[in-house]
Phi, psi and omega in degrees: 000320179292329176296322181290316178297318181299314180295321173299325176297315178297322180289326178295321181291318179298312178300320182293321178296310177301317179300312181299314180295319178302311182295322182294313181302311178296324178294324181279324189263332183263121177245152174289149183300139174282123182273117179282148172266175184294147179295337180271008180301130178250136177256128181259133179229139179060232186265014180292337173295303183300325178296322181287324181290324177293315185290326191241072185286340181271004185243135174273122179255130175253111190244129173266118172268127191214162167237153181279342181264356185276127175294325178299312179300320181292326179290324183280338187312305183290339181277321175293323176295320178291324174296319176291328174296314187286322192249000177294133177206187184296324185254004175217116180237160184243145178213170181225142179228111177291118185291336180275338179264354184232059184306124177092335182289314177306325183291334176296333188245014174094000000 
């Protein structure tokens, strides 16, 4: 009976190692699909956002203020991209403004 328990113990270790290796391979090789944003997505830097809003008064702009290192901003990225692909039209456009490259601009818009 102790020989059977030792054999099951070896099988548990082997199975655990195979499971761990399978998980590592999957984590390394399988990536979530990259969600593309609209081709018309505009990136605003410096004072280009206020200039665009003054110039284009007939268009509603949905602008995401983001940083590249924020996990919250990275979590919103695929959702914002999907919204931009689906709803960009002549009178509603989407844009992004990097808060680190556009000092003072995000504060103008809350």
